[in-house]
C-alpha positions, 0 to 999 in steps of 0.5 A, spaced: 728 076 780 729 082 775 731 076 771 725 072 771 720 078 770 724 079 764 722 072 761 715 073 765 714 078 760 717 077 754 712 070 754 705 073 756 707 078 749 708 072 745 702 069 747 697 076 746 701 077 739 699 069 738 691 070 739 688 068 733 681 070 731 676 064 728 671 066 723 664 062 723 658 061 719 655 059 712 661 061 707 666 062 711 672 056 713 669 053 719 661 052 718 660 050 724 662 052 732 664 044 733 669 045 727 674 050 731 672 047 738 678 043 737 683 047 734 682 054 738 688 056 743 689 060 749 687 067 748 683 066 742 676 069 739 671 065 735 666 070 732 660 066 730 655 069 725 647 069 728 643 064 724 641 057 726 647 051 728 642 045 728 645 039 731 650 041 732 655 040 740 661 042 743 667 040 748 671 046 749 678 045 751 683 052 751 683 058 756 680 065 755 677 064 749 672 070 748 666 067 743 661 071 741 655 072 736 655 077 731 650 080 727 644 077 732 643 071 736 646 065 735 642 059 735 645 052 737 638 048 736 641 041 738 635 037 737 636 033 742 645 032 742 649 033 747 657 032 747 659 028 752 653 025 754 653 032 757 650 038 754 651 043 749 657 045 751 662 042 755 667 046 757 673 044 760 678 051 759 678 057 764 676 064 763 671 063 757 666 070 756 660 068 750 655 073 749 649 073 743 648 065 742 642 062 745 642 053 747 636 049 746 633 042 746 640 039 750 638 032 752 642 026 755 640 019 758 641 022 766 636 027 764 640 033 766 643 035 759 644 043 760 646 048 755 652 049 758 656 044 764 662 049 767 668 043 768 673 049 768 674 055 772 670 062 771 664 063 766 662 070 764 655 070 760 652 076 757 646 077 753 645 068 752 638 065 752 637 058 755 631 054 753 627 048 753 633 044 755 632 039 761 638 044 765 639 051 763 646 052 766 650 046 770 657 048 774 661 042 777 664 043 783 671 048 783 672 052 789 677 058 786 670 058 781 666 065 780 660 065 774 658 071 772 650 072 768 648 078 765 642 081 761 641 073 759 633 070 758 632 062 761 625 059 760 622 052 759 628 049 761 627 042 765 626 035 765 620 036 770 622 031 776 624 037 780 632 035 780 634 040 774 633 048 774 634 054 769 641 055 773 645 050 778 651 052 780 655 047 785 660 049 790 665 054 787 666 061 789 662 066 788 655 066 782 653 072 780 646 073 777 644 081 773 639 084 769 635 078 767 629 074 766 629 067 769 621 064 768 616 057 767 621 053 770 619 046 770 618 044 776 625 045 779 628 051 782 629 057 778 636 059 781 639 053 785 646 055 787 651 052 793 656 057 792 660 061 797 657 068 795 651 068 791 649 076 789 643 075 785 641 083 783 636 086 779 632 081 775 625 078 773 624 071 776 618 069 775 612 062 774 608 066 770 604 059 767 609 055 769 610 050 775 617 051 779 619 051 785 623 055 789 625 062 785 631 062 789 633 055 793 640 056 797 641 050 800 648 050 803 647 057 805 653 062 805 653 069 804 647 071 799 645 077 797 639 079 794 637 086 791 632 089 787 629 083 785 621 081 782 621 075 784 614 072 783 612 065 784 605 063 780 598 059 782 601 054 779 607 053 783 609 046 786 612 049 793 610 054 797 616 057 799 620 062 794 627 064 798 630 057 801 636 058 805 639 052 808 634 046 807 640 040 804 645 043 811 650 049 812 657 048 808 662 048 814 667 052 816 663 059 814 657 064 816 651 064 813 647 070 812 641 073 808 640 080 805 634 081 802 633 088 801 628 093 796 626 086 793 618 085 791 616 078 792 608 077 790 605 070 790 599 068 786 599 062 790 593 060 794 598 061 801 606 062 802 611 062 806 616 068 803 623 067 806 625 060 809 631 060 813 633 054 816 637 054 823 644 056 824 642 061 818 642 070 819 636 074 815 636 081 815 630 083 811 630 091 809 625 095 804 622 089 801 615 088 798 611 082 800 604 081 796 599 076 797 598 071 803 602 068 806 608 068 812 613 072 811 619 068 814 619 062 819 625 066 824 632 067 824 631 073 823 637 077 825 634 085 823 628 087 819 626 094 818 620 097 813 618 092 810 610 092 808 606 085 806 599 086 802 595 080 802 591 083 797 595 084 791 591 090 789 592 094 795 599 096 793 598 100 787 602 097 783 601 100 775 599 092 773 601 087 777 596 083 773 601 084 767 607 083 772 608 091 772 610 092 780 612 099 778 608 104 783 603 109 782 603 115 787 598 112 792 602 106 793 602 105 800 610 103 799 612 110 796 615 114 802 615 109 806 623 105 806 628 107 810 636 108 809 638 104 814 641 097 811 645 092 815 649 090 808 655 087 806 659 094 805 660 092 797 653 092 796 649 098 794 642 098 792 643 104 786 640 101 780 632 098 778 631 091 773 628 094 767 624 089 763 627 086 759 634 084 761 635 091 763 637 096 768 636 103 770 639 108 776 635 108 781 632 114 784 633 117 790 630 123 793 635 129 796 629 130 802 631 123 805 625 120 801 625 112 801 620 107 796 620 100 798 620 094 793 624 093 787 622 100 783 622 107 786 617 111 784 617 115 777 612 120 774 613 117 767 610 110 770 603 114 773 603 118 767 601 113 762 595 110 767 592 116 769 584 116 767 582 123 768 587 129 766 586 137 768 589 143 768 591 146 774 597 152 776 601 152 781 603 159 784 609 159 790 610 165 795 615 163 800 613 156 803 606 157 801 603 152 796 597 155 792 593 151 787 588 154 781 585 147 778 577 146 776 576 142 782 578 140 789 583 137 792 583 133 798 590 130 797 595 134 793 602 130 792 609 135 789 614 130 785 621 133 782 621 131 774 626 126 778 620 122 781 622 125 788 617 126 792 617 135 796 613 134 802 607 139 803 603 140 809 595 141 808 592 149 810 586 149 807 582 146 799 587 151 794 594 151 800 599 147 802 605 149 806 611 146 804 616 144 809 623 144 805 626 150 801 625 149 794 626 156 789 622 160 785 622 157 777 624 150 779 618 145 774 615 140 778 609 135 776 603 136 780 598 130 782 592 131 785 586 125 787 579 127 788 575 119 788 580 118 782 587 120 780 588 127 776 594 129 773 596 135 769 598 135 761 605 137 762 609 140 766 607 145 772 611 152 773 612 156 779 610 162 779 
């Protein structure tokens, strides 16, 4: 056994040492990516200089390739061209990592021309864009494959007949979509996944002015986890359903569970069915904000808790939902209204928030068991920008009593730490409140009051 092990080490080392780095771009030995696609071997790296590479398509067959744009975004504008009549890039090899490349303008006779068509196993995309294709990404059946999409943008993809989508994944092991921005799909779905597991975490998926169908379609069920997403159905959506589960029949030999936690689901349509779970599936729905007219779900929900619905979206008091800013103001009913009791897969953690565009920030958790509903926790900075009136206040702490000196009488007062955590208090009279948890003299807090409209101190306030 030791003899075979030693031979394996020598062979692996030889492959690593033989890996080649290829440079593509104007003035380089290879002017276009297609010029190296048939030359590369397992483990190679391909760097492509930023710029536009028109009418260039390729088939990639080697395994374990890293392909990246350098110095900015690489624009693969195919001009209607497609490799093998399928996609701008057809990937037949395994274990690819691709970064900083944009794919656009793919057209084929079957009307499903994709930016990338994956026929191999495993694909990892970072900071890529897919736009104006008949299909953004198309992934074939492969029970061993995993596709990870991070910090990517998809827009204006789709032929327009309802069968093409931003992301279309067939029967694979797992799909992960994180920190990405998908908008304006043409009639089809933003994400259609037949994967055994689908993890959609901290994204903005929005119709905007488009006429897409579902935001997320999971036609064969499986394990699906949607956490921390902004899911925004536009007024021109072709389908009244935002999230669909099991619409084409559940795959055999597996359980079918849909988990939604800390999402903000908004419908700007005249009515909606936000979550449609077909018989045979189970749904667990916790700490989600539902805005707009319609029905939240249609049954088969095993567990739900601390979800909130407002038919009039304005009543959530987002910073500005008309511009798709779904951060919370201090008077939002979503603040402190959530629960810490989750029913999520063991590996799921609600520890981030989507930051537009295509990024994330850590989610702020209160030390005082405060949980906010929706995709965003309340943060002081988002409210400061929108305060219509400012006034000076002084805050004095004596034991557990907080006394306020203010030029106006406050009918409501909220105290928050600099990290946005709410301090529980009880009103005693026009100028005094009792703090219900211990705080130390000298701690810096921000104070917010409300009397007809929001009031905000110009800066931090010290306890004296």
